[in-house]
C-alpha positions as CSV (number, residue, x, y, z in Angstrom):
1,M,170.1,61.5,42.2
2,R,171.5,58.3,40.8
3,A,172.7,60.2,37.7
4,K,174.4,62.8,39.9
5,L,176.1,60.1,41.9
6,A,177.4,58.5,38.8
7,E,178.8,61.8,37.6
8,L,180.4,62.5,41.0
9,L,182.0,59.1,41.1
10,D,183.3,59.6,37.6
11,A,184.7,63.1,38.4
12,I,186.0,62.1,41.9
13,P,186.8,58.4,41.9
14,S,187.9,58.4,45.5
15,L,184.2,58.7,46.6
16,G,183.9,55.2,45.3
17,R,185.8,54.1,48.4
18,L,182.7,54.7,50.5
19,P,180.6,51.6,51.0
20,P,177.6,51.3,48.7
21,E,175.2,51.4,51.6
22,I,176.6,54.8,52.6
23,L,176.7,56.1,49.0
24,S,173.1,55.3,48.6
25,L,172.1,57.4,51.6
26,L,174.5,60.3,51.0
27,D,172.8,63.7,50.4
28,L,174.3,65.0,47.2
29,S,172.2,68.1,46.9
30,E,175.1,70.5,48.0
31,L,177.9,68.7,46.1
32,R,179.0,70.1,42.8
33,V,180.0,67.8,40.0
34,P,183.4,69.4,39.1
35,R,183.7,70.4,35.4
36,G,186.0,72.7,33.5
37,R,187.9,75.2,35.6
38,V,186.4,73.8,38.9
39,A,187.6,70.3,38.0
40,E,191.1,71.7,37.2
41,A,191.3,73.6,40.4
42,R,190.0,70.7,42.5
43,T,192.5,68.3,41.0
44,A,195.4,70.8,41.5
45,L,194.4,71.3,45.2
46,E,194.2,67.5,45.8
47,R,197.7,67.0,44.3
48,E,199.1,69.9,46.3
49,F,197.5,69.0,49.6
50,G,197.7,65.2,49.4
51,C,194.0,64.9,50.5
52,H,190.6,64.7,48.9
53,V,189.0,68.0,47.8
54,V,185.3,68.3,47.1
55,A,183.4,71.2,45.5
56,Y,180.2,72.3,47.2
57,E,177.5,74.6,45.8
58,R,177.7,77.8,47.8
59,S,174.3,78.3,49.3
60,P,172.7,80.4,52.0
61,S,173.5,79.2,55.5
62,G,170.9,76.7,56.7
63,S,169.5,75.8,53.3
64,G,170.4,72.1,53.5
65,D,168.7,69.4,55.5
66,P,170.6,69.2,58.8
67,D,169.4,65.6,59.4
68,A,170.6,64.3,56.0
69,L,173.7,62.2,55.7
70,H,176.3,64.7,54.4
71,L,179.8,63.9,53.4
72,C,181.1,66.1,56.3
73,R,179.4,63.7,58.8
74,I,181.3,60.6,57.6
75,A,184.6,62.0,56.3
76,T,187.3,63.7,58.5
77,A,188.3,67.2,57.6
78,A,191.9,67.4,56.4
79,R,194.4,69.3,58.6
80,L,195.6,72.1,56.4
81,T,198.5,74.5,57.0
82,P,197.8,78.2,56.9
83,D,199.4,78.3,53.4
84,H,197.0,75.5,52.2
85,L,194.1,77.5,53.6
86,D,195.3,80.6,51.7
87,R,195.6,78.5,48.6
88,L,192.1,77.1,49.0
89,L,190.6,80.5,49.5
90,A,192.5,81.8,46.4
91,A,191.1,79.0,44.3
92,E,187.6,79.8,45.5
93,T,188.1,83.5,44.8
94,S,189.4,82.8,41.3
95,L,186.2,80.9,40.6
96,E,183.9,83.4,42.3
97,T,181.4,83.3,39.4
98,E,181.0,79.5,39.9
99,R,179.7,80.1,43.5
100,I,181.5,77.1,44.9
101,S,183.4,76.3,48.1
102,F,186.1,73.7,48.3
103,V,186.3,71.4,51.3
104,A,189.4,69.2,52.0
105,Y,189.0,65.8,53.6
106,E,191.5,63.2,54.8
107,R,192.0,60.4,52.4
108,L,189.2,57.9,52.4
109,S,190.2,54.3,53.3
110,P,189.6,51.7,50.6
111,R,186.6,49.4,51.3
């Protein structure tokens, strides 16, 4: 898990704004380390929306541990316009073979 955390922090430096004690407890199992086209799309969405965008592995509902510390429990969902939601869906659809979902979060505060 430490290797995946290092990869995520390298790919999404804003996650480094979370306190180390939170990062060490964070369940990373559903997060996707963005590479290639996924990384390009994620970065473009962040620039367009002005918020953090994270890629998740698309998995069957209920496959994760509901008691684990997930990013969605500590970060606030971004308020997206209908146009932004359409753009997010279009990005996911264009990457259908990657089986990812994008989630937008408000900017994390520096530590």
